[in-house]
C-alpha positions in Angstrom: 0.4 -8.3 -8.0 -3.0 -7.7 -9.6 -4.5 -6.7 -6.2 -2.1 -3.7 -5.9 -4.1 -0.6 -6.8 -2.0 2.0 -8.7 1.5 2.2 -7.4 2.9 2.0 -10.9 6.3 3.6 -10.1 6.7 1.3 -7.1 5.8 -1.8 -9.1 8.4 -0.8 -11.7 11.1 -0.7 -9.0 9.9 -4.0 -7.6 10.2 -5.7 -11.0 13.7 -4.2 -11.5 14.9 -5.5 -8.1 13.3 -9.0 -8.6 15.2 -9.4 -11.9 18.5 -7.8 -11.0 21.7 -9.9 -11.0 23.2 -8.5 -7.8 22.3 -8.3 -4.1 19.7 -5.6 -3.4 18.8 -3.7 -0.2 15.4 -2.0 -0.5 14.0 0.4 2.1 10.3 1.2 2.0 9.0 3.8 4.4 5.9 5.9 4.8 3.3 6.9 7.3 1.2 4.3 9.2 -1.7 2.7 7.3 -0.4 3.8 3.9 -0.2 0.3 2.5 3.6 -0.6 2.7 3.2 -4.1 4.0 0.3 -4.9 1.7 2.2 -3.8 -1.5 5.3 -5.8 -0.5 3.4 -9.0 0.4 1.3 -8.9 -2.7 4.2 -8.5 -5.0 7.0 -10.6 -3.4 5.3 -13.1 -1.1 5.9 -16.1 -3.4 9.6 -15.3 -3.3 9.9 -14.9 0.5 12.4 -17.1 2.2 11.9 -15.3 5.5 9.5 -12.7 6.9 9.3 -11.2 10.3 8.1 -8.0 11.9 8.9 -5.8 14.8 6.4 -5.3 17.7 5.7 -1.9 19.0 7.1 -1.1 22.5 8.3 -4.7 23.2 11.7 -5.4 24.7 14.6 -7.1 23.0 13.7 -10.5 24.5 10.3 -10.5 22.9 11.6 -9.2 19.5 14.2 -11.9 19.4 11.7 -14.6 20.3 9.5 -13.6 17.4 12.4 -13.4 15.0 13.6 -16.9 16.1 10.1 -18.4 15.7 9.6 -16.9 12.2 13.0 -18.1 11.1 12.2 -21.6 12.4 8.9 -21.6 10.4 10.7 -20.8 7.1 13.8 -22.9 7.7 11.9 -26.0 8.7 12.5 -28.7 11.3 15.7 -29.9 9.6 17.4 -26.6 10.4 18.5 -27.1 14.0 19.8 -24.0 15.7 19.7 -23.0 19.4 17.4 -20.0 20.2 19.4 -16.9 19.5 19.9 -14.7 22.6 21.3 -11.7 20.8 20.8 -10.0 17.4 24.3 -11.1 16.4 23.3 -14.7 17.0 20.0 -14.2 15.3 21.6 -12.8 12.1 24.2 -15.5 12.2 21.4 -18.1 12.2 19.7 -16.3 9.3 23.0 -16.4 7.4 23.5 -20.1 8.0 19.9 -20.7 6.8 20.5 -18.7 3.6 23.6 -20.7 2.7 21.5 -23.9 2.9 19.0 -22.8 0.4 19.5 -23.9 -3.2 17.5 -21.3 -5.0 18.8 -21.1 -8.6 15.9 -19.2 -10.2 15.0 -15.7 -9.1 15.6 -13.8 -5.9 15.6 -15.0 -2.3 13.5 -12.3 -0.6 13.8 -11.5 3.1 11.2 -9.1 4.4 11.7 -7.4 7.8 8.6 -5.2 8.6 8.5 -2.4 11.1 12.3 -2.6 11.5 12.5 0.5 13.7 10.6 -1.3 16.5 13.3 -4.1 16.5 16.0 -1.5 17.4 15.2 -1.3 21.1 17.5 0.4 23.6 21.0 -1.1 23.8 19.8 -4.1 21.7 22.8 -4.2 19.3 20.4 -4.5 16.4 22.1 -2.1 14.0 25.6 -3.5 14.4 24.2 -7.0 13.8 22.4 -5.9 10.7 25.5 -4.1 9.6 27.7 -7.2 9.9 25.1 -9.5 8.3 24.8 -7.3 5.2 28.4 -6.3 4.7 29.9 -9.7 5.4 27.3 -12.0 3.8 24.1 -10.5 2.3 25.8 -8.1 -0.1 27.8 -11.0 -1.6 24.7 -13.1 -2.4 23.7 -12.1 -5.9 20.2 -13.6 -5.6 19.3 -11.9 -2.3 16.8 -9.1 -2.0 16.5 -7.7 1.5 13.4 -5.6 2.0 13.1 -3.5 5.2 10.1 -1.5 6.0 9.0 1.0 8.6 6.6 3.8 9.5 9.1 5.8 11.6 10.6 7.8 8.8 13.1 9.5 11.1 14.6 6.2 12.2 14.8 5.0 8.6 16.5 8.2 7.5 19.0 8.2 10.3 20.0 4.5 10.5 19.6 3.3 6.9 19.3 6.0 4.2 21.7 8.5 5.8 23.7 6.0 7.9 27.2 7.1 8.9 28.6 3.7 10.0 28.9 0.4 8.3 25.6 0.8 6.6 26.7 4.0 4.8 25.5 3.9 1.2 24.4 0.3 1.4 20.8 0.8 0.5 20.4 0.2 -3.2 16.8 1.4 -3.6 14.5 3.4 -1.4 10.7 4.1 -1.7 8.9 6.7 0.3 5.4 5.3 -0.2 2.9 8.2 -0.4 -0.9 8.1 0.2 -3.0 7.3 -2.8 -3.5 10.1 -5.3 -7.0 11.0 -6.4 -6.5 8.8 -9.4 -5.5 5.8 -7.3 -8.4 6.5 -4.9 -10.8 6.4 -7.8 -9.2 3.1 -8.9 -9.7 1.7 -5.4 -13.4 2.8 -5.4 -13.9 1.1 -8.7 -12.3 -2.1 -7.5 -14.8 -2.1 -4.6 -17.7 -1.4 -7.0 -18.4 1.9 -5.2 -20.3 4.3 -7.4 -18.9 7.7 -6.5 -18.6 10.7 -8.7 -15.2 12.5 -8.8 -16.7 15.3 -6.7 -17.7 12.8 -4.0 -14.3 11.1 -4.1 -12.7 14.5 -3.6 -15.0 15.1 -0.6 -13.9 11.8 0.9 -10.3 12.6 0.1 -10.5 16.0 1.8 -11.7 14.3 5.0 -9.4 11.2 5.3 -6.7 11.6 2.6 -5.6 8.8 0.3 -4.8 6.3 3.1 -5.8 2.8 1.8 -6.5 1.5 5.3 -9.0 4.3 5.9 -10.6 3.9 2.5 -11.3 0.2 3.2 -14.0 1.4 5.5 -16.1 2.7 2.5 -19.2 0.6 1.8 -21.6 0.3 -1.0 -25.1 1.7 -0.8 -24.3 4.7 1.4 -23.8 8.4 0.6 -20.6 10.2 1.2 -22.3 12.1 4.1 -23.4 8.8 5.7 -19.9 7.2 5.3 -18.1 10.2 6.8 -20.6 10.1 9.7 -20.1 6.4 10.2 -16.3 6.4 10.0 -15.4 9.7 11.7 -18.2 10.6 14.1 -20.0 7.4 15.2 -18.8 6.0 18.5 -16.4 3.1 17.5 -15.7 4.4 14.0 -12.2 3.8 12.7 -11.2 7.5 12.6 -12.9 8.7 15.8 -9.8 7.8 17.8 -7.0 7.4 15.3 -5.4 10.8 15.7 -3.3 10.5 18.9 -2.4 6.8 18.5 -1.2 7.6 15.0 1.5 10.0 16.2 2.5 7.9 19.2 3.0 4.9 16.9 5.4 6.9 14.8 7.4 9.0 17.2 8.9 8.6 20.6 7.7 11.4 23.0 5.0 12.3 20.5 3.6 15.1 22.7 5.8 17.7 20.9 4.8 16.4 17.5 1.1 16.7 18.5 1.7 20.2 19.9 3.1 21.4 16.6 0.4 19.8 14.5 -2.3 21.2 16.8 -0.8 24.7 16.7 -0.4 24.7 12.9 -4.0 23.6 12.5 -5.1 26.9 14.0 -3.0 28.7 11.4 -3.9 26.8 8.2 -1.9 29.0 5.8 1.4 28.5 7.7 3.6 29.9 10.4 7.2 30.9 10.6 9.4 29.2 13.0 9.3 32.2 15.4 5.5 32.2 15.3 5.4 28.5 15.9 7.6 28.7 19.0 5.6 31.6 20.4 2.2 30.0 19.8 3.1 26.4 20.7 5.0 27.2 23.9 7.8 24.8 22.8 11.4 25.7 23.3 13.5 26.7 20.3 16.6 24.5 19.6 17.7 21.1 18.5 14.7 19.1 19.9 12.3 21.4 17.9 14.4 20.9 14.8 14.2 17.1 15.1 10.5 17.2 15.8 9.8 19.4 12.7 12.0 17.2 10.6 10.2 14.1 11.8 6.8 15.6 10.8 8.1 16.7 7.4 9.7 13.3 6.7 6.5 11.6 7.6 4.3 13.8 5.4 2.3 15.6 8.1 3.6 19.1 7.5 5.4 20.8 4.6 7.8 23.8 4.5 7.2 26.5 1.9 9.6 29.4 1.1 7.4 32.5 0.4 7.9 34.1 -3.0 10.9 36.3 -3.1 12.1 35.3 0.3 15.1 33.3 1.6 15.1 29.8 3.1 15.3 31.3 6.6 11.9 32.9 6.0 10.2 29.6 5.3 6.8 28.8 6.8 5.4 25.5 8.0 2.0 24.3 7.0 0.0 21.2 8.0 -0.7 19.0 4.9 -2.1 15.8 6.4 -5.8 15.9 5.5 -7.0 13.5 8.2 -5.2 15.4 10.9 -6.8 18.7 9.8 -10.3 17.1 9.6 -9.9 15.5 13.0 -8.9 18.7 14.7 -11.4 20.8 12.9 -14.5 18.6 13.2 -14.1 15.1 14.7 -12.5 16.1 18.1 -15.3 16.6 20.6 -18.1 15.6 18.2 -18.0 11.8 18.4 -21.5 10.5 19.4 -24.0 7.8 18.9 -26.3 10.2 17.2 -26.7 10.2 13.4 -26.3 12.9 10.8 -23.5 14.7 12.7 -21.5 15.5 9.6 -24.6 16.8 7.8 -25.2 19.2 10.7 -21.5 20.3 10.9 -21.4 20.8 7.1 -24.2 23.4 7.4 -22.2 25.7 9.5 -20.1 28.6 8.2 -16.7 27.1 9.2 -17.4 24.3 6.7 -16.8 26.7 3.8 -13.4 27.9 5.2 -12.3 24.3 5.8 -13.4 23.0 2.4 -11.5 25.8 0.7 -8.4 25.2 2.7 -8.6 21.4 2.3 -9.1 21.7 -1.4 -5.9 23.8 -1.6 -4.1 21.1 0.2 -5.4 18.5 -2.3 -3.9 20.7 -5.0 -0.6 20.9 -3.2 -0.6 17.1 -3.1 -1.3 17.0 -6.9 1.3 19.4 -8.3 2.4 17.0 -11.0 -1.1 16.8 -12.4 -1.4 20.6 -12.3 1.9 21.0 -14.1 0.7 18.6 -16.7 -2.6 20.5 -17.3 -0.6 23.7 -17.6 1.7 22.0 -20.2 4.8 22.7 -18.1 5.8 19.2 -16.9 9.2 19.8 -18.4 9.7 23.3 -17.1 11.5 24.0 -13.8 9.2 25.6 -11.3 9.3 26.7 -7.7 6.2 26.4 -5.5 5.6 29.1 -2.9 3.1 31.3 -1.2 3.1 35.1 -0.9 2.1 37.6 1.8 2.3 41.4 1.6 1.4 43.5 4.6 0.9 46.6 2.6 2.3 50.1 2.8 1.3 53.7 2.3 1.0 53.2 -1.4 -0.6 49.8 -1.7 -2.9 47.7 0.5 -1.9 44.2 1.7 -2.7 41.0 -0.2 -1.8 37.3 -0.3 -1.7 34.3 -2.6 -1.6 30.8 -1.1 -0.2 28.9 -4.2 2.3 30.6 -6.5 3.9 28.6 -9.4 7.1 30.4 -10.5 8.2 29.2 -13.9 11.8 29.3 -15.1 10.5 30.3 -18.6 9.3 33.7 -17.4 5.7 33.2 -16.1 4.3 33.3 -12.6 0.9 31.8 -11.9 -1.1 33.2 -9.0 -3.4 30.3 -8.4 -6.9 30.6 -6.9 -8.5 27.4 -5.7 -12.3 27.3 -5.5 -14.2 24.3 -4.1 -17.9 24.5 -5.0 -20.7 22.1 -5.8 -21.5 23.6 -9.2 -19.9 25.6 -12.0 -18.0 28.6 -10.6 -19.1 32.1 -11.7 -16.7 35.0 -11.6 -18.5 38.2 -10.8 -17.4 41.7 -11.7 -16.3 42.4 -8.1 -14.3 39.2 -7.7 -12.6 39.7 -11.1 -11.6 43.2 -9.9 -10.2 41.6 -6.7 -8.0 39.2 -8.7 -6.8 41.9 -11.0 -5.9 44.1 -8.0 -4.1 41.3 -6.3 -2.0 40.7 -9.5 -1.1 44.4 -9.6 -0.1 44.4 -5.9 2.0 41.3 -6.5 3.8 43.0 -9.4 4.3 46.2 -7.4 5.6 44.5 -4.2 7.8 41.8 -5.8 9.1 44.0 -8.6 9.2 40.8 -10.7 10.0 41.2 -14.4 8.2 38.0 -15.2 4.7 37.9 -16.8 2.2 37.4 -13.9 -1.1 35.6 -14.7 -4.2 34.5 -12.7 -5.0 30.8 -12.8 -8.1 29.1 -11.4 -8.4 25.6 -9.9 -12.0 24.6 -9.7 -14.1 21.6 -8.9 -16.4 22.2 -11.9 -15.5 24.3 -15.0 -15.9 28.0 -14.4 -18.5 29.8 -16.5 -16.5 31.6 -19.2 -18.3 34.9 -19.1 -16.7 38.3 -20.0 -15.1 38.6 -16.6 -13.5 35.2 -16.8 -12.1 35.9 -20.3 -10.8 39.3 -19.1 -8.6 38.0 -16.2 -8.2 34.2 -16.2 -5.1 32.9 -18.1 -5.6 29.2 -17.4 -7.9 26.8 -15.5 -7.3 23.5 -13.8 -10.5 21.5 -13.2 -11.0 18.8 -10.6 -10.9 16.1 -13.3 -7.4 17.2 -14.2 -6.3 16.3 -10.7 -7.3 12.7 -11.4 
């Protein structure tokens, strides 16, 4: 348990389930490499009475063989059962084994990892699981069944939103998210890595808060050297992670990749119509499912623009590694050194860093709310675009916080290596943008400008004139 970095909410749920007096069915899902298996094993392994895992793209015969072998290891030589040839037999054997265990103290924990991979075509896995849980597992007060998977769409369809015998059977669910900046900092401290918060933010913008990626960080190297080594050096972990990542999560991942690659060219979002036109994909049910898969897995988000209806929503890529790969890594993997240092000197670095920092902010909205003192206030997060008319020029805001208590924050994120200085010209731009927003939306709420900065902005006369509130990088931690 002590080896689990952060994950305070998840550990509280784990503790609750381990001490409950009824049968529990926990589903843990989240993108590949996010640390699901590690967290479960670290917390529960001493209570395991059975653990097995699905194998990617293996047929039913192989999956059953692996399940049988793992059950045999846990049950021991005295538990004599013929090798199961179907999932119905396999779960029947598991049931018989559970009834032989005299475990009076604490929970018996069964852990089935990567369950979606066990459900091969016409395997009968779901009906067998259904029968096992409803007929036996749910009646064992000291049983905790933990199932885990990276394929969020399968988890949603077959377990969380199941329509058959498993309807409403899951007692707890955890969608494990990437590390926050705070957890990433804790991870670096645990590895004795001496990084400033600015450096941690730089790393986060390139690879996100994925624990498996962060394990590649080493002592004694600069952020630039590490990004070079991990992302651009031939054989580096993230040089060839992009395509396999999507294929490991989704069947027929070509459509998922096409959407992500298209959105990467329009970082501030696209409507569904624009996405269809630019991607070349057909509109319809397949596109719906593909978009839902990507949202469920945390690769893209949907945002309803301020003052618009749900049908007007835009889709935006939010996965930091995917953005970084498509912007910089793709086509730049080499045995030469200092690739990232060279790329970071180009003009497109500035546009990427600003956009990436905005995405970091979107991933830390709770922290922003806390800094603004509105954690208990209902808010809606949106963006805003105005094309302009004869009376007023066009404008846009990429992060709008609309508060129920009558205030709208027009947020401006600025990623810089030093204190940010508001000039007379830029202050005039923010003031004009606020006026255009009030004119175009006809809102009756109080509209204010808020800054999100890496380092504190210099509070000169222009700052005091226009800025209502400021969120600093440290607040995101």
